[in-house]
C-alpha positions as CSV (number, residue, x, y, z in Angstrom):
1,M,12.0,47.7,-15.9
2,E,13.3,45.8,-18.9
3,Q,17.0,46.2,-19.9
4,T,18.9,44.8,-22.9
5,I,21.3,41.9,-22.6
6,N,24.7,42.9,-21.2
7,S,23.3,46.2,-19.9
8,M,24.6,47.6,-16.7
9,P,22.2,48.8,-13.9
10,R,22.8,52.4,-12.8
11,I,22.6,54.0,-9.4
12,G,19.5,56.1,-8.9
13,E,17.4,54.1,-11.5
14,P,14.8,51.4,-10.8
15,A,16.4,48.0,-10.2
16,P,15.7,45.8,-13.2
17,D,12.9,43.4,-12.2
18,F,13.0,39.7,-12.8
19,T,11.4,36.4,-11.9
20,A,13.7,33.5,-11.1
21,I,13.8,30.0,-9.5
22,T,15.6,30.0,-6.2
23,T,16.4,27.7,-3.3
24,T,13.3,29.0,-1.5
25,G,11.0,28.8,-4.5
26,K,10.0,31.2,-7.3
27,L,10.9,34.8,-6.6
28,Q,9.9,38.1,-8.3
29,L,12.3,40.9,-7.2
30,S,9.7,43.6,-7.2
31,E,7.4,41.6,-4.8
32,Y,10.3,40.5,-2.6
33,N,11.6,44.1,-2.5
34,K,8.3,45.7,-1.3
35,G,8.8,47.6,1.9
36,S,12.3,46.5,2.5
37,W,15.9,46.9,1.4
38,V,17.4,44.1,-0.7
39,I,21.0,43.1,-1.2
40,L,21.5,41.0,-4.4
41,F,24.9,39.4,-4.7
42,S,26.5,37.0,-7.1
43,H,29.2,34.4,-6.7
44,P,31.1,32.5,-9.5
45,A,30.2,28.9,-8.6
46,D,28.9,26.5,-6.0
47,F,31.4,24.2,-4.2
48,T,34.3,26.7,-4.5
49,P,36.3,27.9,-1.6
50,V,36.1,31.7,-1.7
51,C,32.4,31.5,-2.6
52,T,31.7,29.3,0.4
53,T,33.4,31.7,2.8
54,E,31.4,34.6,1.3
55,M,28.0,33.0,1.2
56,S,28.5,31.6,4.7
57,A,29.3,35.1,5.9
58,F,26.0,36.4,4.5
59,A,24.2,33.5,6.2
60,V,25.9,34.2,9.6
61,E,24.9,37.9,9.3
62,E,21.4,37.3,8.0
63,Q,19.7,38.2,11.3
64,W,21.8,41.4,11.4
65,F,20.4,42.4,8.0
66,A,16.9,41.4,8.9
67,E,17.0,43.7,12.0
68,R,17.8,46.5,9.5
69,N,14.9,45.7,7.2
70,T,17.1,44.1,4.6
71,K,16.6,40.9,2.7
72,L,19.3,38.9,0.9
73,I,19.4,37.2,-2.5
74,G,22.3,35.2,-3.7
75,L,23.0,34.1,-7.3
76,S,25.3,31.9,-9.4
77,I,25.1,30.3,-12.8
78,D,24.4,26.9,-11.4
79,S,21.4,24.6,-11.3
80,I,18.9,24.5,-8.4
81,H,20.1,20.9,-7.7
82,S,23.7,22.1,-7.3
83,H,22.6,24.9,-5.1
84,L,20.6,22.6,-2.8
85,A,23.5,20.1,-2.6
86,W,26.0,22.9,-1.8
87,V,23.8,24.5,0.9
88,N,23.3,21.1,2.5
89,N,27.1,20.3,2.3
90,V,28.0,23.6,3.9
91,R,25.4,23.1,6.7
92,E,26.8,19.6,7.3
93,K,30.5,20.7,7.3
94,T,30.3,24.0,9.1
95,E,26.8,24.2,10.7
96,V,26.1,27.4,8.7
97,Y,22.8,27.3,7.0
98,M,22.2,29.5,3.9
99,Q,18.4,30.0,4.2
100,F,18.1,33.1,2.1
101,P,17.1,32.5,-1.6
102,I,19.9,31.7,-4.0
103,I,19.0,32.2,-7.7
104,A,19.7,29.3,-10.1
105,D,20.7,31.4,-13.1
106,L,21.6,28.7,-15.7
107,D,20.3,30.7,-18.6
108,M,22.3,33.7,-17.3
109,K,19.2,35.9,-17.6
110,V,19.7,37.8,-14.3
111,A,23.5,37.8,-14.7
112,N,23.1,39.6,-18.0
113,L,20.4,41.9,-16.8
114,Y,22.6,43.1,-13.9
115,G,25.9,43.1,-15.8
116,M,27.4,40.3,-13.7
117,L,29.2,38.7,-16.7
118,H,32.6,40.3,-17.4
119,P,34.2,38.4,-20.3
120,G,37.7,39.5,-19.3
121,E,37.2,37.5,-16.1
122,S,34.9,34.7,-17.3
123,S,32.1,34.3,-19.9
124,T,30.5,31.5,-17.9
125,A,30.7,32.7,-14.3
126,A,29.4,35.8,-12.6
127,V,31.9,38.1,-10.9
128,R,31.4,39.0,-7.3
129,A,28.8,41.7,-7.6
130,V,26.8,43.4,-4.8
131,F,23.7,45.5,-5.5
132,I,21.9,47.4,-2.7
133,I,18.3,48.3,-3.6
134,D,16.1,50.5,-1.4
135,P,12.4,49.9,-0.4
136,K,11.2,51.9,-3.4
137,G,13.0,49.6,-5.8
138,V,15.8,52.1,-6.6
139,M,19.4,51.0,-7.2
140,R,21.4,52.7,-4.5
141,L,24.9,51.1,-4.5
142,I,26.9,48.8,-6.8
143,M,30.1,47.0,-6.0
144,Y,32.1,44.6,-8.3
145,Y,34.9,42.3,-7.2
146,P,37.1,40.0,-9.3
147,L,36.8,36.3,-9.1
148,N,39.9,35.9,-7.0
149,V,39.1,38.5,-4.2
150,G,36.5,38.0,-1.6
151,R,34.2,40.8,-0.5
152,N,34.4,42.7,2.7
153,M,31.3,42.1,4.8
154,A,32.1,44.9,7.2
155,E,32.1,47.4,4.2
156,I,28.8,46.0,2.9
157,Q,27.2,46.5,6.3
158,R,28.8,50.0,6.7
159,A,27.5,51.0,3.3
160,L,24.0,49.8,4.1
161,I,23.9,51.7,7.4
162,A,25.3,54.8,5.7
163,L,22.6,54.7,3.0
164,Q,19.8,54.3,5.6
165,T,21.3,57.1,7.7
166,A,21.7,59.5,4.8
167,D,18.1,58.9,3.8
168,E,16.8,59.4,7.4
169,H,18.7,62.6,8.0
170,K,18.8,64.0,4.5
171,C,22.6,64.4,4.7
172,A,25.8,63.3,3.1
173,L,28.5,61.2,4.9
174,P,32.3,61.7,4.7
175,V,35.1,59.2,4.0
176,N,35.3,56.3,6.4
177,W,32.0,57.3,8.1
178,Q,30.9,55.0,10.9
179,P,27.7,55.1,13.0
180,G,28.0,57.9,15.5
181,D,30.3,60.0,13.4
182,K,29.4,63.5,12.2
183,A,27.7,64.0,8.9
184,I,28.5,66.5,6.1
185,V,26.3,69.6,6.0
186,P,25.2,70.4,2.5
187,P,27.3,73.3,1.0
188,P,25.6,76.7,0.8
189,K,24.1,77.7,-2.5
190,T,23.8,81.5,-2.1
191,L,25.9,84.3,-0.6
192,V,23.4,84.7,2.2
193,E,23.7,81.0,3.0
194,M,27.5,81.2,2.8
195,D,27.5,84.1,5.4
196,E,25.2,82.2,7.6
197,R,27.5,79.2,7.5
198,I,30.5,81.3,8.3
199,A,28.7,82.8,11.3
200,N,27.5,79.4,12.6
201,T,29.4,78.2,15.6
202,S,27.7,74.8,16.1
203,Y,29.3,73.1,13.1
204,E,32.8,71.6,12.9
205,K,34.2,73.6,10.0
206,V,37.2,73.4,7.7
207,D,35.8,76.2,5.7
208,F,32.3,77.4,4.6
209,Y,32.0,74.7,2.0
210,L,33.1,71.8,4.2
211,A,31.3,71.5,7.6
212,K,30.2,68.6,9.7
213,K,27.4,68.3,12.3
214,E,26.2,65.8,14.9
215,L,23.2,63.7,13.8
């Protein structure tokens, strides 16, 4: 799906497709995405401290994501040579190896396509964006962080599990939901459904419109 420069992807729409050069070779999103979830995330620049902690955290958790049918893609507006040197430097200094593809987005094509450039922050560096794309290629979640605040890996993982759980059980999930917690029962749409809800004793109910159930 083609989008204009500086457009912003939207939840519920097809993720904009692209082909890019990465640290693992040429990659087309729609091919990489087939049959699996994808998390695409950007960082401002190689060889910077906050970015190093973030990208290393994704590398450490890569197997965790793989076990949940999820692939990773990183991005920054740096050259492939810079990426390779940085990946090798991090491996040498910390023994963390960033093996997932990292897009070399020197022409800012992908950054513009995904609305990663926020001029109020920087016109030459991507903000810390996170996009979760489902196996059908649909955009499901978007997070943006400023340049000076690192992301929360636990929240990214929680959000992924929540999306997968909501899809599997056709339900909604409440604030601070964690695996094992109860899910929200969809609110009734008719008077008959409302009366059935009121009479139901198996749900945890605040009122007929707000009820929870075990998954």
